C-alpha positions, 0 to 999 in steps of 0.5 A: 403255244403263243412266245413266253411272255406275248401278249395279243395286242386287241387292235392290231391283234398280233402276238408282242412282248409283253413290255410293249402292251398299254391299257387304252381306255375306250371310254377316255378318263378325261371323260369318265372312263375306268379301270374296266375300260381298258383294253390291251393294245402294243404302243404302236398301235395305243401311239397311233389312236392318240396321234390320230384322233381326239378324246372327243373322238374316241368317246363319241365315236370309237369307244370299242374295239369293233368301232377303233378296227372298222376306223377308216382313218387307222385301216392303212396302219392297220395293215402296215403294223400287221406286217411288222416284227411285234418286237418292234416300237416305233415312232409316231407323229401326230396326223395333219387331220388331229384336232390339236393340229389344226390350233398349231396352223 
């Protein structure tokens, strides 16, 4: 039986405290995503998605849990996060390959 006040993250599939769960729009809001397009993610996974991919990428090719779980860029992160204690939150930096990061150089 899962510990009380925990929820599974849809991406890393860890059971984390409910206060570390956020709702990710599988179809970004700016691209027409609605409330029913959301899935629960732990804060580290949610932050990592947005630090790695633009909303355009998320909309065009990563709009399902299956495609997110298979995304090559996320594999090292997913392998790492699954080993972490579920009650920890982590600092996240924008990926060097993120489109917004390229504009800064």
